[in-house]
C-alpha distance (Angstrom), angle and dihedral (degrees) to the residues before:
residue distance angle dihedral
M1 . . .
S2 3.81 . .
T3 3.82 90.9 .
A4 3.81 92.8 48.0
N5 3.80 89.9 47.5
A6 3.82 90.7 50.7
I7 3.82 91.0 51.6
I8 3.82 90.9 51.9
I9 3.80 91.2 49.1
A10 3.82 90.3 49.4
V11 3.81 98.2 47.7
G12 3.80 92.8 38.6
K13 3.80 92.8 64.1
P14 3.84 98.4 66.7
L15 3.81 89.2 39.2
M16 3.81 91.3 56.8
A17 3.81 92.0 42.2
K18 3.80 90.4 53.7
L19 3.81 90.7 47.1
A20 3.81 90.0 51.3
D21 3.81 90.4 53.4
V22 3.82 95.5 42.9
I23 3.82 104.5 40.6
G24 3.82 102.1 15.5
R25 3.80 141.5 -93.1
A26 3.81 96.5 -92.4
E27 3.80 94.6 47.4
T28 3.80 91.1 50.2
F29 3.80 90.2 51.0
V30 3.82 87.9 56.7
I31 3.82 91.2 51.7
V32 3.81 90.7 48.8
T33 3.81 91.3 50.0
V34 3.81 92.1 50.9
L35 3.82 91.4 49.8
Y36 3.80 90.4 49.3
V37 3.81 94.0 49.5
V38 3.81 96.8 43.5
G39 3.81 91.0 45.9
Y40 3.80 92.4 52.9
I41 3.81 92.4 45.5
V42 3.81 91.8 51.3
I43 3.82 91.7 50.1
A44 3.81 93.0 44.9
T45 3.80 92.5 52.1
A46 3.82 97.1 37.4
N47 3.79 119.9 131.4
D48 3.80 98.7 -174.1
V49 3.79 140.9 23.4
N50 3.82 93.3 -98.2
Q51 3.79 91.5 60.3
I52 3.80 90.3 47.6
A53 3.81 89.5 51.4
G54 3.81 90.7 50.6
G55 3.79 91.5 50.8
Q56 3.79 90.1 47.1
V57 3.81 90.3 55.4
L58 3.82 92.1 53.4
Y59 3.80 92.1 43.9
S60 3.82 91.4 49.7
F61 3.81 91.7 54.8
G62 3.80 89.6 49.7
Y63 3.80 92.7 45.8
T64 3.80 94.9 49.2
G65 3.80 90.9 44.3
L66 3.79 92.0 54.1
Q67 3.81 90.8 49.5
M68 3.79 90.5 50.5
L69 3.79 96.2 46.1
Q70 3.80 92.2 49.4
Q71 3.80 90.6 57.0
I72 3.82 92.9 46.0
V73 3.81 94.8 48.8
I74 3.81 91.4 46.6
A75 3.82 89.9 51.6
D76 3.82 89.5 48.3
M77 3.80 93.0 53.1
T78 3.82 106.1 36.0
N79 3.78 139.1 61.0
L80 3.79 123.2 -131.5
R81 3.78 95.0 -94.1
W82 3.80 94.2 54.6
R83 3.81 99.8 33.8
G84 3.79 99.3 86.6
L85 3.81 92.9 48.0
V86 3.81 94.1 46.9
T87 3.81 90.7 47.4
G88 3.79 89.1 53.3
L89 3.80 93.8 46.0
V90 3.81 92.0 52.9
S91 3.81 86.8 64.1
A92 3.82 93.3 49.1
P93 3.84 94.7 102.4
F94 3.81 87.6 67.0
I95 3.81 86.9 73.2
I96 3.80 89.8 64.1
N97 3.80 94.1 36.3
N98 3.79 92.5 56.0
F99 3.79 91.0 60.4
V100 3.79 96.3 38.3
S101 3.81 93.6 48.9
A102 3.80 91.6 53.0
E103 3.80 90.9 52.9
I104 3.81 95.7 49.4
A105 3.84 98.2 37.1
E106 3.80 95.4 89.8
G107 3.79 92.2 40.3
I108 3.80 95.3 60.5
L109 3.81 96.9 44.7
P110 3.85 94.6 88.3
N111 3.83 89.2 53.1
W112 3.79 101.0 27.3
R113 3.82 94.8 165.0
W114 3.79 90.2 72.2
G115 3.79 88.0 55.6
Y116 3.81 85.9 71.5
A117 3.80 101.4 27.2
M118 3.80 93.6 58.9
F119 3.81 89.9 61.6
A120 3.81 90.3 55.3
I121 3.82 83.4 66.8
L122 3.81 101.2 34.1
V123 3.83 98.7 48.2
P124 3.83 98.3 58.7
V125 3.80 90.7 42.7
A126 3.82 90.5 52.2
L127 3.82 94.0 45.7
A128 3.81 96.4 43.8
P129 3.85 96.0 86.2
I130 3.81 95.1 54.0
I131 3.82 92.4 42.9
V132 3.82 91.6 51.9
T133 3.82 90.8 45.4
L134 3.80 92.9 51.2
F135 3.82 93.1 47.5
W136 3.80 89.1 49.2
A137 3.82 91.1 49.7
Q138 3.81 91.5 49.5
W139 3.83 90.9 49.0
K140 3.80 90.5 47.9
A141 3.81 91.9 49.8
K142 3.82 91.8 51.6
K143 3.80 91.5 47.0
M144 3.82 90.4 52.6
D145 3.84 91.1 45.3
V146 3.80 89.4 -119.3
A147 3.80 94.6 120.4
K148 3.78 118.1 68.1
A149 3.80 118.0 -116.9
S150 3.77 113.5 -103.8
P151 3.83 111.3 -95.6
N152 3.82 87.9 -147.7
A153 3.80 94.7 63.9
R154 3.83 95.3 100.8
K155 3.82 99.6 28.3
P156 3.83 125.2 105.3
W157 3.80 114.6 -105.9
S158 3.80 91.7 -112.9
V159 3.80 90.2 58.3
V160 3.81 92.3 44.3
I161 3.82 91.2 52.6
R162 3.81 92.0 46.6
D163 3.81 92.6 49.2
A164 3.81 91.3 46.6
A165 3.82 90.9 51.1
L166 3.81 90.5 51.1
E167 3.81 92.6 44.8
M168 3.81 91.2 49.4
D169 3.82 93.0 43.9
L170 3.80 91.9 -131.4
A171 3.80 91.1 173.8
G172 3.81 89.8 56.3
L173 3.80 91.8 48.3
I174 3.81 90.9 51.1
L175 3.81 91.7 49.1
I176 3.81 91.8 49.0
A177 3.81 93.2 47.8
A178 3.81 93.8 45.3
S179 3.81 96.1 46.9
L180 3.81 93.6 46.6
A181 3.80 93.5 46.2
L182 3.80 93.7 48.1
I183 3.81 92.9 48.8
L184 3.81 101.2 39.3
L185 3.81 105.6 33.8
P186 3.84 94.4 63.7
L187 3.81 89.2 59.2
G188 3.80 88.9 68.7
L189 3.81 97.7 31.5
A190 3.82 101.2 46.3
P191 3.84 99.8 71.0
A192 3.82 90.6 57.1
A193 3.82 95.9 39.2
K194 3.80 123.0 99.2
G195 3.80 106.6 -91.5
Q196 3.82 89.0 6.4
W197 3.83 108.6 -138.4
H198 3.81 90.4 3.3
N199 3.79 88.5 64.3
A200 3.82 109.4 115.1
S201 3.81 92.6 -137.6
M202 3.81 92.6 55.6
I203 3.80 91.8 48.3
A204 3.81 91.9 47.4
M205 3.81 93.4 49.1
V206 3.80 94.5 50.4
T207 3.82 92.5 43.7
I208 3.80 94.4 50.5
G209 3.81 90.8 43.9
A210 3.81 91.3 50.7
I211 3.82 89.2 52.4
L212 3.80 94.6 45.3
F213 3.81 95.7 49.2
P214 3.84 98.1 65.5
L215 3.81 89.2 39.4
M216 3.80 87.8 55.3
L217 3.81 91.0 51.5
V218 3.81 92.2 50.1
Y219 3.80 91.0 46.1
E220 3.81 92.5 50.2
W221 3.81 90.1 48.2
K222 3.80 98.3 47.9
V223 3.81 114.3 20.2
P224 3.86 121.0 40.1
R225 3.77 122.8 79.8
R226 3.82 89.8 -146.7
P227 3.83 106.0 19.9
V228 3.79 123.2 -160.2
V229 3.82 88.5 -131.8
P230 3.83 108.9 32.2
M231 3.81 100.9 -154.9
R232 3.81 92.1 -159.8
W233 3.79 89.7 66.9
L234 3.78 90.9 60.7
K235 3.81 86.0 71.8
R236 3.78 87.5 67.4
G237 3.79 109.0 90.7
P238 3.83 97.1 -146.2
I239 3.82 92.8 49.5
L240 3.80 94.0 44.2
G241 3.80 89.1 45.7
A242 3.81 92.5 50.7
C243 3.82 90.4 49.8
L244 3.80 94.8 48.1
I245 3.81 93.9 43.3
G246 3.79 91.5 48.7
F247 3.81 93.1 45.9
T248 3.81 97.3 48.7
D249 3.80 93.3 40.0
F250 3.81 91.4 54.7
V251 3.82 92.7 45.1
S252 3.80 88.0 54.0
F253 3.80 93.6 44.3
Y254 3.80 97.0 49.5
L255 3.79 94.0 42.9
Q256 3.78 89.0 68.2
Y257 3.81 101.8 23.5
T258 3.83 100.3 52.7
Y259 3.81 93.0 75.5
L260 3.80 99.5 21.3
Y261 3.81 93.7 105.4
S262 3.81 90.9 50.1
Y263 3.80 89.6 48.3
V264 3.81 96.5 53.3
Y265 3.82 91.4 40.0
V266 3.80 89.9 59.8
T267 3.81 101.2 34.9
Q268 3.82 98.6 42.1
T269 3.80 134.3 52.3
W270 3.79 95.7 -137.1
S271 3.79 125.6 144.9
Y272 3.81 120.8 -115.6
R273 3.79 86.9 -102.0
D274 3.81 92.1 55.4
L275 3.81 91.6 44.5
T276 3.80 89.8 52.8
Y277 3.80 91.2 49.4
Y278 3.80 90.9 50.1
S279 3.80 93.7 46.9
A280 3.80 88.6 52.9
T281 3.82 95.6 47.3
Q282 3.78 96.3 92.8
S283 3.83 92.7 42.9
L284 3.80 89.7 51.2
A285 3.81 91.6 50.0
L286 3.82 90.7 45.6
T287 3.79 90.0 54.6
I288 3.81 97.2 45.5
F289 3.80 95.0 45.2
G290 3.79 92.1 40.6
I291 3.81 87.5 61.5
T292 3.82 89.8 43.3
G293 3.80 90.0 51.4
G294 3.80 90.5 50.8
I295 3.82 89.8 53.2
V296 3.82 90.7 49.5
M297 3.80 90.6 50.1
Y298 3.80 91.9 48.6
F299 3.80 94.7 53.5
T300 3.82 99.6 35.6
R301 3.84 95.0 37.1
R302 3.81 87.5 -144.4
F303 3.79 134.3 93.5
K304 3.83 113.0 173.7
W305 3.79 100.1 89.1
M306 3.78 92.4 39.7
L307 3.81 86.5 54.2
F308 3.80 90.9 48.9
A309 3.82 92.3 49.1
G310 3.80 91.1 48.6
L311 3.80 93.0 51.3
C312 3.81 90.8 49.2
V313 3.82 91.6 50.7
R314 3.80 88.7 49.1
L315 3.81 89.4 52.7
I316 3.81 90.4 51.0
G317 3.81 89.9 50.9
C318 3.81 90.2 53.2
G319 3.79 92.2 48.1
L320 3.79 93.8 49.4
M321 3.79 89.2 52.5
L322 3.81 87.4 69.8
K323 3.80 87.1 68.3
A324 3.80 96.8 36.4
R325 3.82 94.5 56.3
S326 3.82 92.6 51.7
A327 3.80 126.5 95.6
S328 3.81 90.0 -97.1
G329 3.80 93.3 52.6
N330 3.79 121.9 107.4
T331 3.79 139.5 -160.0
A332 3.81 94.3 -93.4
E333 3.81 91.2 55.3
L334 3.80 92.5 48.1
V335 3.80 91.0 51.6
M336 3.82 95.2 43.1
C337 3.81 91.8 53.5
Q338 3.80 90.0 55.2
V339 3.81 91.7 47.4
L340 3.81 92.4 50.9
Q341 3.78 92.4 48.5
G342 3.80 90.2 47.7
L343 3.81 91.2 49.4
G344 3.78 92.5 52.9
G345 3.78 93.5 39.7
G346 3.81 92.2 51.4
F347 3.80 91.7 55.8
A348 3.81 92.3 43.8
A349 3.81 98.6 47.3
I350 3.80 92.7 53.9
A351 3.79 95.6 44.2
I352 3.81 102.1 46.9
Q353 3.81 92.1 51.6
V354 3.80 92.5 52.8
S355 3.81 91.0 43.9
A356 3.81 92.8 56.7
Q357 3.81 96.6 40.3
A358 3.80 91.8 50.3
A359 3.82 91.2 58.2
V360 3.83 96.4 64.6
A361 3.79 136.8 53.5
H362 3.80 116.8 -99.7
Y363 3.81 96.0 -101.0
D364 3.82 88.2 62.9
V365 3.80 97.8 44.9
A366 3.82 96.0 98.6
T367 3.80 91.9 49.7
V368 3.81 95.8 46.9
T369 3.81 91.7 45.1
A370 3.80 89.8 51.4
M371 3.80 92.1 47.0
V372 3.81 93.5 51.9
L373 3.80 92.3 45.5
L374 3.82 91.2 45.3
I375 3.80 92.8 54.6
T376 3.81 90.0 42.0
E377 3.81 91.1 52.5
I378 3.81 90.0 47.4
G379 3.80 82.6 62.9
N380 3.81 86.3 55.3
S381 3.81 89.8 52.7
A382 3.80 93.2 45.9
G383 3.81 93.6 45.9
S384 3.80 93.2 46.9
A385 3.82 91.8 46.8
A386 3.81 92.5 47.9
A387 3.81 90.9 48.0
A388 3.81 90.9 49.8
Q389 3.81 90.7 49.2
I390 3.82 93.6 49.6
W391 3.80 93.0 43.6
S392 3.79 97.2 47.5
S393 3.80 92.7 42.2
H394 3.81 97.9 48.6
M395 3.82 107.8 25.2
P396 3.84 98.6 72.0
A397 3.81 91.0 51.3
A398 3.82 91.6 44.3
L399 3.81 91.5 52.6
A400 3.81 91.1 47.6
K401 3.80 89.6 50.9
H402 3.81 100.1 45.7
V403 3.81 105.5 29.0
P404 3.84 110.1 83.9
T405 3.81 97.9 -129.8
T406 3.78 139.4 88.3
N407 3.80 92.8 -157.8
A408 3.82 103.0 123.4
T409 3.80 92.7 -165.5
L410 3.80 92.0 54.4
L411 3.81 91.6 47.7
A412 3.80 90.3 50.5
D413 3.81 90.3 49.8
L414 3.81 91.5 49.5
Y415 3.80 91.2 50.0
G416 3.79 93.2 47.4
S417 3.80 99.4 46.6
I418 3.79 132.5 37.0
T419 3.81 88.8 -169.0
Q420 3.80 88.5 60.1
I421 3.82 89.7 56.1
A422 3.80 91.1 47.6
T423 3.81 91.3 58.0
F424 3.81 88.2 73.3
P425 3.84 116.2 80.6
I426 3.80 115.0 -105.0
N427 3.84 92.0 -109.2
D428 3.80 95.4 46.1
P429 3.84 112.0 116.6
I430 3.82 89.8 -126.0
R431 3.83 91.7 54.0
L432 3.81 92.5 43.7
G433 3.80 90.7 51.3
A434 3.80 91.1 49.3
I435 3.81 89.7 50.0
E436 3.80 90.8 53.5
A437 3.80 89.9 49.1
Y438 3.80 92.0 50.5
Q439 3.81 91.7 47.6
S440 3.80 92.6 51.5
V441 3.81 94.5 49.8
M442 3.81 92.6 41.8
F443 3.80 88.0 55.1
K444 3.81 89.6 61.1
L445 3.80 91.8 49.6
V446 3.80 94.7 47.0
L447 3.81 92.8 45.0
G448 3.80 90.0 53.2
A449 3.81 90.6 47.0
T450 3.81 91.4 50.9
I451 3.81 93.3 50.2
V452 3.81 91.9 50.0
A453 3.84 90.8 46.5
I454 3.82 89.4 64.3
F455 3.81 91.6 72.3
P456 3.85 103.9 60.1
P457 3.85 94.7 66.0
I458 3.82 89.1 50.0
F459 3.82 91.7 51.8
C460 3.81 89.1 47.8
V461 3.81 93.4 55.1
F462 3.79 97.3 46.8
L463 3.81 104.4 32.8
T464 3.80 109.4 28.4
K465 3.81 119.5 87.8
D466 3.79 118.4 -144.4
I467 3.80 97.8 -135.5
K468 3.77 125.6 174.1
L469 3.80 113.5 -103.4
T470 3.81 104.9 -129.8
R471 3.80 139.6 173.2
S472 3.82 88.5 -88.8
Q473 3.81 121.7 105.0
N474 3.81 89.4 -126.8
A475 3.80 139.8 -1.7
V476 3.83 94.5 -111.8
D477 3.81 110.7 65.6
G478 3.81 99.5 17.4
K479 3.83 93.6 -132.5
D480 3.79 126.0 146.2
L481 3.81 126.8 -136.2
A482 3.82 91.3 -80.4
G483 3.80 91.6 54.1
N484 3.80 94.5 -107.3
R485 3.78 121.4 133.0
T486 3.78 114.8 -107.6
S487 3.77 126.2 -145.8
E488 3.79 91.4 -120.8
E489 3.77 122.2 105.9
T490 3.80 124.8 -101.2
A491 3.79 124.4 -134.5
Y492 3.81 102.0 -155.7
S493 3.78 138.8 38.2
D494 3.79 118.7 -131.0
D495 3.80 93.5 -127.6
T496 3.80 118.1 172.4
T497 3.80 94.3 -128.3
G498 3.77 92.0 63.7
G499 3.79 96.9 -119.1
V500 3.77 123.5 135.5
E501 3.74 121.3 -120.2
A502 3.77 123.8 -177.2
S503 3.79 102.1 -127.9
R504 3.76 98.8 -175.5
R505 3.77 138.0 -1.2
V506 3.81 109.0 -91.5
């Protein structure tokens, strides 16, 4: 389910970006809100796992849409110097939420449905102010004749739908979703399937996915008028760098994070409250140091070497986790590793977004933001799928090796439920054996994450350009938020081939 959810989050980003460009920012916010609310209601009223999965799909589209729209609106309303700081500040409520969620986590467990239902009320209330503001701004722009009249006003609905499908590159989105799902889902499904990788369904899925993926690349390169993944932009070092950094960073992150909660649940004797605090540690650090990174970017007007330092700190945090997850590790080490990774990730997340957005003119900012986030979220899918494959392939054997029992039913129960393991006291031989099994498999995940984390700093050095963050909305046309040219220098030319040319020394 985590892999499928990651694929939805990935593909949903360009879909929502295209919707925002085609029908408007405010209208897309309404769609996102409806998806959020309906998704939460379905989960809260679910009576079986299929209904929960359906609600999760709707929620995921709403979640990814909100993420996407936040980035687009911030890019619409800020110049390069302010963008990193504003992006960080938008996440500031997570600082409060991390503490509040830990306090209420245990309280909602007896009536878990309200844990979802309350968000069906809170989300629309929270989004209402920005939706009203955006509708008011659109009305004001039309009244002042600033906004262009819709070209669809006199067209039949069939033509409007066709043009919207072409503008949104729906065929490209379908190809991307299908190829990713067919390649990545079998990684998590195969270990539990009959015959595992010899299962005909697994072989067919991977084969078809492997055929579709290059076809998708060729299609995106040659066919669409407005492709989801404009291949020409991958010639631009900062955009390619942002995509590769985001992809590899997310692969590394989800390799170790996918089963981190399960790991600490089994190996520690923490309360639900403490587990919630720990799970939120990296998010809290990401938020705090994302804001800090935005402040650094505002005052220094540079971001490349802050990005490089952040990626190196993130690598160190991954490496130290190899020690922290061992038998000799302790709580302080587990927490510190999450803080270090959050510190580095906070700097990186802010910087790579600004780097990519600065390399295109404003009319392309939604598309380039979606492309970077799409490729980044594909890293989420790949990391989650790889983690699921490693976990499901190695954990049953590890439990059989370390747990002192030959009872196959007990071993199956231990593999299928972390709560079953937690019923045994921490010093019980069964629990100790399970802890050893979890430590051995977690070592494989963390080692893989550490190896992958070596690549983002390399991409940063060789692909990212250390431009000056000015009062312009981007580093291509040198225009401010009002559309007027500034006196400050630009870093790129908006050439039609998609290459990057340094126009002046900055």
